[in-house]
TORSEGU-113765 format. One record per atom (N, C-alpha, C): residue in three letters; atom name; y, z, x. Coordinates in nm, 3 decimals. Layout:
BEGIN
type|atom|Y|Z|X
ALA|CA|Y|Z|X
...
***
This chain:
BEGIN
type|atom|Y|Z|X
UNK|N|10.896|11.362|11.714
UNK|CA|10.852|11.222|11.809
UNK|C|10.983|11.117|11.742
UNK|N|11.074|11.074|11.794
UNK|CA|11.152|10.982|11.762
UNK|C|11.065|10.858|11.689
UNK|N|11.128|10.798|11.600
UNK|CA|11.106|10.657|11.495
UNK|C|11.062|10.543|11.588
UNK|N|11.103|10.487|11.711
UNK|CA|11.089|10.410|11.808
UNK|C|10.970|10.432|11.880
UNK|N|10.931|10.548|11.936
UNK|CA|10.821|10.615|11.998
UNK|C|10.720|10.648|11.937
UNK|N|10.738|10.643|11.784
UNK|CA|10.631|10.685|11.664
UNK|C|10.597|10.499|11.623
UNK|N|10.684|10.441|11.639
UNK|CA|10.631|10.310|11.622
UNK|C|10.562|10.257|11.761
UNK|N|10.590|10.283|11.840
UNK|CA|10.514|10.207|11.929
UNK|C|10.338|10.264|11.971
UNK|N|10.338|10.394|11.913
UNK|CA|10.241|10.476|11.891
UNK|C|10.157|10.385|11.825
UNK|N|10.213|10.359|11.702
UNK|CA|10.153|10.313|11.575
UNK|C|10.074|10.098|11.627
UNK|N|10.166|10.106|11.726
UNK|CA|10.143|9.942|11.745
UNK|C|10.032|9.948|11.858
UNK|N|10.023|10.066|11.962
UNK|CA|9.896|10.096|12.051
UNK|C|9.773|10.101|11.946
UNK|N|9.798|10.203|11.868
UNK|CA|9.653|10.219|11.750
UNK|C|9.605|10.065|11.684
UNK|N|9.688|9.980|11.637
UNK|CA|9.683|9.858|11.578
UNK|C|9.636|9.762|11.701
UNK|N|9.688|9.739|11.800
UNK|CA|9.611|9.644|11.902
UNK|C|9.479|9.730|11.956
UNK|N|9.451|9.860|11.971
UNK|CA|9.336|9.919|12.003
UNK|C|9.254|9.857|11.910
UNK|N|9.297|9.869|11.748
UNK|CA|9.165|9.825|11.647
UNK|C|9.180|9.680|11.704
UNK|N|9.242|9.581|11.753
UNK|CA|9.240|9.474|11.752
UNK|C|9.177|9.419|11.861
UNK|N|9.123|9.507|11.951
UNK|CA|9.080|9.476|12.050
UNK|C|8.946|9.552|12.024
UNK|N|8.902|9.567|11.903
UNK|CA|8.785|9.673|11.886
UNK|C|8.744|9.746|11.924
UNK|N|8.813|9.842|12.017
UNK|CA|8.813|9.953|12.069
UNK|C|8.819|10.044|11.971
UNK|N|8.725|10.109|11.870
UNK|CA|8.713|10.150|11.777
UNK|C|8.669|10.303|11.795
UNK|N|8.649|10.351|11.895
UNK|CA|8.634|10.494|11.917
UNK|C|8.753|10.508|11.960
UNK|N|8.832|10.454|12.077
UNK|CA|8.974|10.464|12.145
UNK|C|9.052|10.493|11.989
UNK|N|9.057|10.443|11.942
UNK|CA|9.140|10.405|11.803
UNK|C|9.129|10.559|11.719
UNK|N|9.023|10.580|11.716
UNK|CA|8.968|10.690|11.619
UNK|C|9.018|10.808|11.704
UNK|N|9.001|10.812|11.824
UNK|CA|9.098|10.925|11.901
UNK|C|9.272|10.924|11.885
UNK|N|9.346|10.811|11.910
UNK|CA|9.446|10.801|11.844
UNK|C|9.488|10.835|11.758
UNK|N|9.430|10.777|11.651
UNK|CA|9.484|10.825|11.508
UNK|C|9.449|10.984|11.493
UNK|N|9.315|11.031|11.550
UNK|CA|9.321|11.179|11.487
UNK|C|9.393|11.286|11.584
UNK|N|9.471|11.215|11.715
UNK|CA|9.588|11.310|11.734
UNK|C|9.678|11.273|11.633
UNK|N|9.736|11.141|11.593
UNK|CA|9.860|11.144|11.544
UNK|C|9.868|11.217|11.456
UNK|N|9.706|11.226|11.334
UNK|CA|9.724|11.293|11.232
UNK|C|9.730|11.438|11.233
UNK|N|9.692|11.468|11.352
UNK|CA|9.698|11.628|11.380
UNK|C|9.858|11.680|11.412
UNK|N|9.936|11.571|11.466
UNK|CA|10.068|11.610|11.453
UNK|C|10.159|11.597|11.337
UNK|N|10.063|11.474|11.239
UNK|CA|10.169|11.428|11.158
UNK|C|10.067|11.423|11.024
UNK|N|9.993|11.518|10.975
UNK|CA|9.871|11.484|10.876
UNK|C|9.925|11.441|10.732
UNK|N|10.063|11.458|10.703
UNK|CA|10.125|11.355|10.602
UNK|C|10.146|11.201|10.622
UNK|N|10.136|11.140|10.748
UNK|CA|10.176|11.018|10.758
UNK|C|10.131|10.914|10.704
UNK|N|10.180|10.844|10.614
UNK|CA|10.122|10.760|10.514
UNK|C|10.052|10.613|10.581
UNK|N|10.158|10.600|10.700
UNK|CA|10.130|10.501|10.803
UNK|C|9.947|10.519|10.878
UNK|N|9.941|10.649|10.945
UNK|CA|9.814|10.684|10.998
UNK|C|9.707|10.699|10.892
UNK|N|9.756|10.735|10.766
UNK|CA|9.600|10.721|10.678
UNK|C|9.620|10.545|10.662
UNK|N|9.667|10.440|10.665
UNK|CA|9.687|10.337|10.669
UNK|C|9.587|10.296|10.766
UNK|N|9.657|10.327|10.875
UNK|CA|9.575|10.252|10.988
UNK|C|9.431|10.362|11.001
UNK|N|9.382|10.404|10.975
UNK|CA|9.294|10.509|10.951
UNK|C|9.175|10.394|10.876
UNK|N|9.242|10.409|10.768
UNK|CA|9.192|10.261|10.646
UNK|C|9.114|10.184|10.722
UNK|N|9.193|10.118|10.749
UNK|CA|9.179|9.981|10.827
UNK|C|9.099|9.998|10.945
UNK|N|9.117|10.106|11.002
UNK|CA|9.001|10.133|11.114
UNK|C|8.873|10.166|11.040
UNK|N|8.841|10.221|10.945
UNK|CA|8.727|10.252|10.875
UNK|C|8.664|10.127|10.848
UNK|N|8.767|10.019|10.744
UNK|CA|8.703|9.916|10.704
UNK|C|8.644|9.822|10.812
UNK|N|8.689|9.817|10.949
UNK|CA|8.641|9.720|11.031
UNK|C|8.518|9.800|11.131
UNK|N|8.505|9.904|11.089
UNK|CA|8.361|10.007|11.092
UNK|C|8.265|9.961|10.993
UNK|N|8.321|9.914|10.850
UNK|CA|8.210|9.912|10.774
UNK|C|8.193|10.019|10.652
UNK|N|8.305|10.122|10.682
UNK|CA|8.291|10.277|10.629
UNK|C|8.398|10.223|10.504
UNK|N|8.293|10.210|10.389
UNK|CA|8.401|10.172|10.256
UNK|C|8.441|10.282|10.201
UNK|N|8.333|10.397|10.177
UNK|CA|8.385|10.472|10.114
UNK|C|8.543|10.568|10.191
UNK|N|8.501|10.605|10.284
UNK|CA|8.624|10.605|10.381
UNK|C|8.760|10.563|10.377
UNK|N|8.740|10.394|10.388
UNK|CA|8.837|10.324|10.381
UNK|C|8.911|10.354|10.239
UNK|N|8.850|10.347|10.121
UNK|CA|8.922|10.411|10.000
UNK|C|8.988|10.506|9.984
UNK|N|8.974|10.627|10.090
UNK|CA|8.994|10.750|10.056
UNK|C|9.092|10.772|10.148
UNK|N|9.083|10.652|10.262
UNK|CA|9.209|10.686|10.327
UNK|C|9.365|10.606|10.272
UNK|N|9.324|10.532|10.213
UNK|CA|9.461|10.438|10.146
UNK|C|9.472|10.452|10.061
UNK|N|9.389|10.557|9.987
UNK|CA|9.443|10.652|9.878
UNK|C|9.514|10.746|9.923
UNK|N|9.531|10.817|10.043
UNK|CA|9.599|10.896|10.052
UNK|C|9.728|10.872|10.151
UNK|N|9.731|10.719|10.168
UNK|CA|9.822|10.657|10.233
UNK|C|9.925|10.652|10.139
UNK|N|9.870|10.615|10.025
UNK|CA|9.959|10.576|9.900
UNK|C|10.019|10.694|9.845
UNK|N|9.932|10.804|9.828
UNK|CA|10.023|10.935|9.789
UNK|C|10.121|10.992|9.864
UNK|N|10.129|10.938|10.001
UNK|CA|10.212|10.999|10.067
UNK|C|10.346|10.921|10.087
UNK|N|10.338|10.796|10.075
UNK|CA|10.466|10.725|10.047
UNK|C|10.569|10.785|9.942
UNK|N|10.572|10.866|9.900
UNK|CA|10.714|10.897|9.862
UNK|C|10.750|11.017|9.929
UNK|N|10.674|11.061|10.063
UNK|CA|10.722|11.132|10.130
UNK|C|10.843|11.122|10.267
UNK|N|10.839|10.959|10.242
UNK|CA|10.917|10.878|10.379
UNK|C|11.033|10.878|10.322
***
C-alpha cells in the first residue's frame, strides 16, 4: 500500500475512534494488522482504542508493541 493511502487509512481509523465508533475502529485495525502485523502506527492506534475502551492491560501491550517495532520503520 502506498504511504499516502496508508496515511489516509490511519486517519480514517483515528476519525472513527474520535467518533467513538469503537467497534468499527477495531474492525479497521484488525484488517490493517492482518496486512501489516509489524506496523507501529497500527499498534499505537490499537493502544489508543484500548485506552478509550478502558482496557488498560491491552493498552500497555499495544503501546509496547508499537515501540518495539519503531526500529523497523
